[in-house]
C-alpha positions in Angstrom: 0.0 0.0 0.0 2.7 2.5 0.9 4.8 1.4 -2.1 1.9 2.0 -4.5 1.2 5.5 -3.0 4.9 6.4 -3.3 5.0 5.2 -6.9 2.0 7.3 -7.9 3.5 10.4 -6.2 6.8 9.9 -7.9 5.1 9.5 -11.3 3.1 12.7 -10.9 6.2 14.7 -10.1 7.9 13.2 -13.2 5.0 14.1 -15.5 4.9 17.6 -14.1 8.6 18.2 -14.7 8.2 16.8 -18.2 5.3 19.1 -19.0 7.3 22.1 -17.9 10.1 21.1 -20.2 7.9 21.0 -23.3 8.1 24.1 -25.6 5.1 26.4 -25.4 2.8 26.1 -28.4 1.3 29.2 -30.2 -0.2 29.9 -33.6 0.8 33.2 -35.3 -2.1 35.4 -36.5 -1.0 36.9 -39.8 -1.2 40.7 -40.1 -3.7 42.0 -42.7 -2.1 42.3 -46.1 -5.0 44.0 -48.0 -8.0 46.1 -47.0 -10.2 43.0 -47.5 -8.3 41.3 -44.7 -9.3 44.0 -42.1 -12.5 43.2 -40.3 -15.1 45.9 -40.3 -18.0 46.9 -37.9 -20.3 43.9 -37.1 -23.8 44.1 -38.3 -26.4 44.6 -35.6 -24.0 46.4 -33.2 -25.8 48.7 -30.8 -25.2 52.4 -31.5 -25.8 55.4 -29.3 -27.4 58.5 -30.8 -24.2 60.4 -30.2 -22.1 57.8 -32.0 -24.5 57.8 -35.0 -24.4 61.6 -35.2 -20.6 61.7 -35.0 -20.3 59.4 -38.0 -23.1 61.3 -39.7 -21.4 64.7 -39.4 -18.1 63.1 -40.7 -19.9 61.4 -43.6 -21.6 64.7 -44.6 -18.3 66.6 -44.8 -16.6 63.6 -46.6 -19.4 62.9 -49.1 -20.5 66.5 -49.8 -18.5 67.0 -53.1 -19.5 63.6 -54.5 -23.2 64.1 -53.9 -22.8 67.6 -55.3 -21.3 66.2 -58.5 -24.0 63.6 -59.0 -26.8 66.0 -58.4 -25.4 68.4 -61.0 -25.3 65.6 -63.5 -28.9 64.8 -62.7 -29.8 68.4 -63.4 -28.1 68.3 -66.8 -30.0 65.1 -67.6 -33.3 66.5 -66.4 -33.1 69.9 -68.1 -32.0 68.5 -71.5 -34.6 65.7 -71.3 -37.3 68.4 -71.0 -35.9 70.3 -74.0 -35.5 67.7 -76.8 -32.4 65.9 -75.5 -30.1 68.3 -77.4 -27.3 70.7 -76.2 -28.3 74.2 -75.5 -28.0 77.1 -73.1 -30.0 77.1 -69.9 -31.6 80.5 -69.6 -29.3 81.7 -72.4 -26.5 81.8 -69.8 -25.1 78.3 -69.1 -24.1 75.5 -71.5 -25.9 72.2 -70.8 -26.0 69.0 -72.8 -27.4 65.5 -72.5 -25.1 63.1 -70.6 -22.3 61.9 -72.9 -22.3 65.2 -74.8 -21.0 68.7 -74.3 -22.2 72.3 -75.0 -20.2 75.5 -75.4 -20.9 79.2 -74.9 -19.7 81.5 -77.7 -19.0 84.4 -75.3 -18.5 85.1 -71.6 -20.9 83.4 -69.1 -23.7 85.7 -68.1 -24.5 87.0 -64.6 -28.0 85.3 -64.6 -26.6 81.8 -64.2 -26.8 80.2 -60.7 -25.6 76.7 -61.6 -22.0 77.3 -60.4 -20.5 79.8 -58.0 -17.5 81.9 -58.9 -17.6 81.8 -62.7 -15.2 84.0 -64.6 -15.5 86.3 -67.5 -12.1 85.6 -69.0 -13.0 82.5 -71.0 -15.7 80.9 -73.1 -16.9 77.9 -71.1 -18.1 74.5 -72.1 -19.6 71.8 -70.0 -20.7 68.1 -70.3 -21.2 65.1 -68.0 -20.6 61.5 -68.8 -21.8 58.1 -67.6 -18.8 56.0 -68.6 -20.2 52.7 -67.3 -22.6 53.0 -70.3 -20.2 54.1 -73.0 -16.8 55.9 -73.4 -16.9 59.4 -75.0 -14.8 61.2 -77.5 -13.9 64.9 -77.2 -12.4 67.0 -79.9 -9.4 69.3 -79.6 -9.2 71.8 -82.4 -6.1 73.9 -83.3 -6.2 76.8 -80.9 -3.0 78.4 -82.4 -1.5 80.7 -79.8 -4.7 81.2 -77.8 -4.7 79.9 -74.2 -7.0 77.0 -73.5 -7.4 74.1 -71.1 -9.9 71.3 -70.7 -10.4 70.2 -67.1 -11.7 66.7 -66.8 -13.0 65.9 -63.3 -14.1 62.7 -61.7 -16.9 62.4 -59.2 -14.6 63.5 -56.4 -13.8 66.7 -58.3 -10.2 65.6 -58.9 -8.8 66.2 -62.4 -7.7 62.9 -64.0 -6.0 64.3 -67.2 -3.7 67.0 -68.4 -5.2 68.6 -71.5 -4.4 72.1 -72.7 -1.8 74.6 -73.8 0.3 74.3 -70.6 0.8 70.6 -71.5 1.5 71.1 -75.3 -1.6 69.0 -76.1 -2.0 68.4 -79.9 -5.2 68.8 -81.9 -7.1 65.5 -82.3 -9.6 63.2 -80.9 -9.3 62.0 -77.3 -11.2 59.1 -75.6 -12.4 59.2 -72.0 -13.0 55.7 -70.6 -14.3 54.5 -67.2 -12.3 52.6 -64.6 -13.3 49.2 -65.8 -13.2 49.7 -69.6 -11.2 47.1 -71.5 -12.2 47.8 -75.1 -10.1 48.4 -78.2 -8.9 51.9 -79.0 -10.2 52.8 -82.4 -7.9 54.0 -85.1 -7.8 57.8 -85.2 -7.9 58.3 -81.5 -5.0 60.5 -80.4 -4.9 59.4 -76.8 -7.0 57.7 -74.1 -7.6 59.1 -70.6 -9.2 57.0 -67.8 -11.5 58.4 -65.2 -11.4 56.8 -61.7 -15.2 57.0 -61.6 -18.0 56.4 -64.1 -19.0 60.1 -63.8 -16.7 62.7 -65.4 -17.3 66.4 -65.9 -15.6 68.0 -68.9 -15.1 71.8 -68.8 -13.2 73.4 -71.7 -12.0 77.0 -70.9 -10.8 79.1 -73.9 -9.4 82.6 -73.2 -10.7 85.6 -75.1 -10.3 89.3 -74.5 -13.2 91.7 -74.0 -13.3 93.1 -77.5 -15.9 92.4 -80.2 -13.1 91.6 -82.6 -11.8 88.7 -80.5 -15.2 87.4 -79.8 -15.7 87.0 -83.5 -12.2 85.6 -84.1 -12.7 82.8 -81.5 -16.0 81.4 -83.0 -14.5 78.9 -85.5 -12.4 77.2 -82.9 -15.2 77.2 -80.3 -17.5 75.5 -82.8 -15.2 72.5 -83.1 -15.2 71.8 -79.4 -17.5 68.9 -79.1 -18.0 65.7 -77.1 -20.0 62.6 -78.1 -20.4 58.9 -77.4 -17.7 56.6 -79.0 -20.4 55.0 -81.2 -20.6 58.3 -83.1 -16.9 58.6 -83.7 -16.0 58.4 -87.4 -12.6 60.1 -87.4 -13.9 63.4 -88.8 -13.8 66.7 -87.0 -17.4 67.7 -86.3 -18.7 71.2 -85.7 -21.7 73.0 -84.1 -22.6 76.6 -84.4 -23.0 77.2 -80.7 -24.5 80.6 -81.3 -27.6 78.8 -82.8 -28.3 76.2 -80.1 -31.7 76.5 -78.3 -32.1 78.5 -75.1 -33.8 76.5 -72.4 -36.2 78.5 -70.3 -35.3 79.0 -66.7 -37.9 78.0 -64.0 -39.7 80.7 -62.3 -38.2 80.0 -58.9 -34.5 80.6 -59.7 -32.6 81.1 -56.3 -30.8 84.3 -55.4 -27.6 82.3 -54.8 -26.1 79.2 -56.3 -28.5 76.3 -56.7 -28.4 74.2 -53.5 -26.9 71.0 -54.8 -26.6 69.2 -51.5 -29.8 69.1 -49.4 -29.1 67.6 -45.9 -32.6 66.2 -45.6 -32.0 64.2 -48.8 -28.5 63.1 -48.1 -29.5 59.8 -46.4 -31.2 58.7 -49.6 -28.4 59.9 -52.0 -25.0 59.1 -50.4 -25.3 55.3 -50.4 -26.1 55.3 -54.2 -23.2 57.6 -54.9 -20.8 55.4 -52.8 -21.7 52.4 -55.0 -20.7 54.4 -58.1 -17.5 55.8 -56.6 -14.9 53.2 -55.6 -12.9 54.0 -52.5 -9.4 55.5 -52.9 -6.6 53.3 -51.5 -7.0 53.5 -47.7 -10.7 54.5 -47.8 -12.1 51.0 -47.6 -12.4 51.1 -43.8 -14.0 54.6 -44.1 -16.6 53.2 -46.5 -17.5 50.3 -44.2 -17.7 52.6 -41.2 -20.2 54.9 -42.9 -22.1 52.0 -44.4 -22.5 50.3 -41.0 -24.4 53.4 -39.6 -26.5 53.8 -42.8 -27.4 50.1 -42.6 -28.5 50.5 -39.0 -30.5 53.5 -39.9 -32.5 51.6 -42.6 -33.7 49.2 -39.9 -34.5 51.7 -37.1 -36.5 54.9 -37.6 -34.9 56.6 -34.5 -31.4 55.9 -35.8 -32.3 57.3 -39.2 -33.9 60.4 -37.6 -30.7 61.0 -35.6 -28.6 60.6 -38.7 -30.6 63.1 -40.8 -30.5 65.5 -37.8 -26.7 65.2 -37.9 -26.7 66.1 -41.6 -28.7 69.2 -41.0 -26.4 70.3 -38.2 -23.3 69.6 -40.3 -24.6 71.6 -43.2 -25.2 74.6 -40.9 -22.3 74.3 -38.6 -19.5 72.6 -40.6 -20.1 73.3 -44.3 -21.8 76.7 -44.4 -18.8 78.5 -42.8 -16.6 77.2 -45.6 -18.1 79.7 -48.0 -16.0 82.3 -46.2 -12.6 82.7 -47.8 -10.8 82.9 -44.5 -11.7 79.2 -44.0 -10.6 78.2 -47.5 -7.1 77.0 -48.2 -4.3 78.8 -46.3 -2.8 82.3 -46.1 -1.3 83.6 -49.3 0.0 86.8 -47.7 -1.4 90.4 -47.4 -4.8 89.1 -46.2 -5.4 86.8 -49.1 -6.1 83.0 -48.9 -5.4 80.3 -51.5 -6.1 76.6 -51.8 -3.2 74.2 -52.1 -4.6 70.8 -53.4 -7.3 72.1 -55.7 -8.5 69.4 -58.2 -6.1 66.9 -56.8 -7.6 66.6 -53.3 -6.8 63.0 -52.4 -7.9 62.8 -48.7 -7.9 66.5 -48.2 -11.6 66.3 -47.4 -11.8 69.7 -45.7 -10.7 71.7 -48.6 -12.5 69.5 -51.1 -15.7 70.2 -49.3 -14.8 73.9 -48.9 -14.3 74.3 -52.6 -17.5 72.3 -53.4 -19.4 74.8 -51.2 -17.8 78.0 -52.3 -16.5 77.6 -55.9 -17.0 74.1 -57.4 -14.6 72.8 -60.0 -11.2 74.4 -59.5 -8.4 73.8 -61.9 -5.2 72.2 -60.6 -2.7 74.8 -59.2 -0.3 74.6 -62.1 -3.3 75.4 -64.5 -4.9 78.0 -62.3 -3.9 79.5 -59.0 -6.8 81.0 -57.1 -6.3 83.7 -54.5 -9.3 85.3 -52.7 -10.5 87.4 -49.7 -13.6 88.9 -48.0 -11.9 91.7 -46.0 -9.8 94.9 -46.5 -6.3 95.5 -45.1 -7.8 96.3 -41.7 -9.7 93.0 -41.5 -13.1 94.6 -42.2 -15.6 92.9 -44.5 -15.7 94.4 -48.0 -18.9 96.4 -48.5 -20.1 98.4 -51.5 -20.7 101.5 -49.5 -17.0 102.0 -49.5 -14.5 102.4 -52.3 -11.4 100.2 -52.3 -8.2 100.1 -54.3 -5.7 97.3 -55.2 -2.5 98.8 -56.6 0.1 96.6 -58.3 3.5 98.3 -58.3 5.3 98.7 -61.6 6.5 95.4 -62.9 4.5 93.5 -60.2 1.4 92.3 -62.1 0.7 88.6 -61.4 3.5 86.7 -63.2 1.7 84.3 -65.6 2.3 82.5 -68.9 -1.4 82.5 -69.5 -3.6 85.3 -68.1 -4.7 86.8 -64.8 -7.8 88.6 -63.6 -9.4 90.0 -60.5 -13.2 89.4 -60.2 -15.8 90.9 -57.8 -18.5 88.5 -56.5 -21.6 89.4 -54.5 -22.5 87.7 -51.2 -23.6 84.6 -53.1 -20.2 84.3 -55.0 -22.0 85.2 -58.2 -21.7 88.3 -60.5 -23.3 91.5 -59.5 -25.2 92.7 -62.6 -24.3 96.4 -63.3 -24.7 99.0 -66.0 -21.1 98.6 -67.1 -21.6 94.9 -67.6 -18.2 94.5 -66.0 -17.3 91.9 -63.4 -13.6 91.6 -63.6 -10.4 93.3 -64.8 -7.1 91.8 -66.0 -5.3 90.5 -69.1 -8.5 90.6 -71.1 -9.0 94.3 -70.4 -7.6 96.4 -73.2 -8.5 99.8 -71.9 -6.8 99.7 -68.4 -5.0 103.0 -67.5 -1.7 102.9 -65.7 -0.5 105.5 -63.2 2.3 107.9 -64.2 4.8 105.7 -62.2 3.8 102.6 -64.1 1.8 101.1 -61.3 -1.8 99.8 -61.9 -4.7 100.7 -59.5 -8.0 98.8 -59.7 -11.1 100.2 -58.0 -14.0 98.4 -56.4 -17.2 99.9 -54.9 -20.7 101.1 -55.5 -19.6 104.7 -56.3 -17.5 105.6 -59.4 -13.9 106.6 -58.6 -14.4 109.4 -61.2 -14.9 109.4 -65.0 -11.2 109.4 -65.7 -10.7 106.2 -63.6 -13.8 104.2 -64.6 -11.9 102.0 -67.0 -10.2 100.5 -63.9 -13.4 100.2 -61.9 -15.6 97.2 -61.1 -19.0 98.2 -59.6 -20.0 96.6 -56.4 -23.4 95.8 -54.9 -24.7 97.9 -52.0 -23.8 95.0 -49.7 -21.0 92.7 -48.9 -18.7 91.3 -51.6 -15.5 89.5 -52.1 -12.5 89.7 -54.5 -10.9 86.7 -56.4 -7.7 86.6 -58.3 -7.1 83.9 -61.0 -3.7 83.2 -62.4 -3.8 80.9 -65.3 -0.6 79.0 -66.1 1.1 80.8 -63.2 4.9 81.3 -62.9 6.8 79.7 -60.1 6.7 82.9 -58.0 3.0 82.5 -57.7 3.0 78.8 -57.1 5.6 79.0 -54.3 4.0 82.2 -52.9 7.1 84.3 -53.2 4.9 86.7 -55.2 2.1 88.1 -53.1 -1.0 90.0 -54.2 -1.2 93.6 -53.0 -3.5 94.4 -50.0 -6.9 95.9 -50.4 -7.1 99.4 -49.1 -10.3 101.3 -48.2 -10.1 104.9 -49.5 -13.5 106.2 -48.4 
């Protein structure tokens, strides 16, 4: 009996020692190698109202530009479908075309338009949306000679995805825009193919012309050859349209005082999910998509969650997005009280400035194509107001250094033109009657009251209310791009 107990005790000790001597066993969990390997939020997870609204506010700022783009395309599609499905001018002021086509103006854009904020009167504009998941499109580039021109091609995020224009030495010819998944054969006669990252693209030709009747006439033949059409219509022959003879679509009776409200927070819940299905995530955005989708999915199953989400959109529109219309919240300081964006039309994950531009002046060019510099206040930090007269004086030899052209535009409180008797909204390279000071400097005047008959050639009339000033530098020199050149301050003189 004692022998057996001792034997068992000895055996137990031996097994224990042996177990301690064995190596520990563990299975390595591999780190995620792709976005698909990273787990996302679990369906059915409980969410507080505060959490839902936090994600909602973030989603609103992030998705604002994309919903904006898709709603503008829907407007093009609707207006043209109501007017014979042909290109034309909406209210005689804005070029509009069926999806897959393009329309052009034959002169400066008119002050009546409210489709886009901060237009300019330095160029003749064109505009056309695509749906590249249905069919690629061809756009024509005529021979512009020495005239400045650029075609901005935007995806649904408002990023430019091609470099087409005089700064790039683009040759005349036929260019094909294809969608992200297109794998077709390039037809003979196509000069080059450019690929959009999204099925939506927005094509905006800009062609410089000065403010004389002679140049308006001279530019017409080249404008008439700017066209875009589905690939199925391509035959290798340069087509032309007399844009001065296209129909004028009637404006509705309830045209807003400001820019059309393209993002309506109460409709955002119904619109963003559809847009996200059409816009694939950028590298690194996959988790962001799943995060947003998890909250939207929960909201479809619970009315209280949906109500909280919509409430967050309304709050974000008022508290986060609306202030971005002020230039002091757009971009960064450009010196002397001016601000300027940095990543325009190549936003990447710069969601703040992408949304700010979408709110204040949709469809910027890239900085090397156009540098934008803007402000709301004078040199003392006071809001610009038409009851005062202001001057901007460029010292001799200190005009904006550009290879293309420059201008300074006055916008009303809505970032639109202020209709005035002079029919003048900007001054710059296009202005052939500017008068220089005896010392070679150039002074521009802005205000409701004329600076005097002898100075009116250098005056842009202002509304009897708040306004802002906006400098465009097309094909800017390095000094503008690196901010070593700074625009002069704005001085109140009375």
